[in-house]
N, C-alpha and C positions, 0 to 999 in steps of 0.2 A: 739202433738207428731210429726206431719209432719214438723212443723217449726223447732223443735229440730234436727231431722234427716237431714233436708235440710241444717241447719246451720253447723252441724258437717261435712257434705259432702263438703261444701264450704271451711271450715277451712282446711280440709285435702288436698283438691286440691290446694289451695293457698300455703300451706306450702311445697308441693312437687315441685312447680314451682320456688321457690326462690332458688337462688344459695347460697351455704354456704360461710360464711365470712372467707376467707383464710388470716389470719393475717400476715403470713410470706410474702405473695405477697405484701401486703400493706407496710410492713416494707422495703421490697426490693425497692419499688418505692420511698419511703422516702429517703433511703440511696443513691439511684442513683441521686436524685436531689442535694444532698449535695456534691457528688463527681464531678458532672459536673461543679459546680461553683468553687470548690477547684482547679481543674486541668486546668481551662481555663486560658491561657496565652495570649489571643488576646486583641486587643483594645476594643472589644465589650463586653458588659456585657450580659451574656447568661441567659435566663430565660426559664424554661420549659413551653411549651404551649400545652394545650389540654390533651387528655387522653394518657396514656402510657400502653403498652402491656407487660405483664410479661410472660416469658416462662422458665420453669424449665429445665436446661440443664443436671444436674447430681446431685450428693450429695451436697446439699447446694450451688449450683451454679445456678444463675439466669441471664437471658438475658432480658434487659429492652429496649424497642424501643419506639420512639415517636418523637415529634417535639420540637425544641428549637428555640427561637426567640432571635436575637441579637439586642442589643440597643446601640446607640452611646453614647458618653459622655454627650450629651444634652438630654438624656433619650427619644430619638426618635427611634421607631422601624426601624431597618435597613434591616434585612433579616430573613427568616425562613428556617431552615435546619432540616434535619432528623438526629436523633442521635440513636446510639446503644451503650449499655453499658453492660458489664459483671461484676457482683458482686458475692462475695462468703461470705456466713454466717459462722463465725468461732465459734459461740456458745455464750451462755449468754443471756442477754436481747435483744430480737429482735428489740426493738425500739431504742436502743442505737447505733448510727452510728459507734462508736468505735469497735463494734463487727462485722462490715462488712469490707470487703477488696475489693477494686476496682482492677479488673484484667486488663480491657482495656476499653477505651472510644473512640468512633468515632463520630465526628460531621461532617455531610456531608461525604466527602471521606477522610477527614483529621483525622489522629490518634492523639488524645490529650495525651493519656497515654497508 
């Protein structure tokens, strides 16, 4: 009986400490990666590096920040910059990039869109 109660207590504590899976934040991160490569007009190929932070700004508007790494034409890492992107969800399937709109993108201090 003690083992059953102890096991139940551990399961409850473990479940309370886990963060809920917020699928719209994950979809916003996915959309942001697609927009950065779409609006990049430099000689470097930009790739998102590391974790990204999502902040909800308003109704279906999200600000995603993180790091982006630039690669030269020889596929050699060239530079690492901070990026900030604001995206808006317009409705429909959250995993479809077509249902997201890019409002603005900054890489370093340069505005891309």
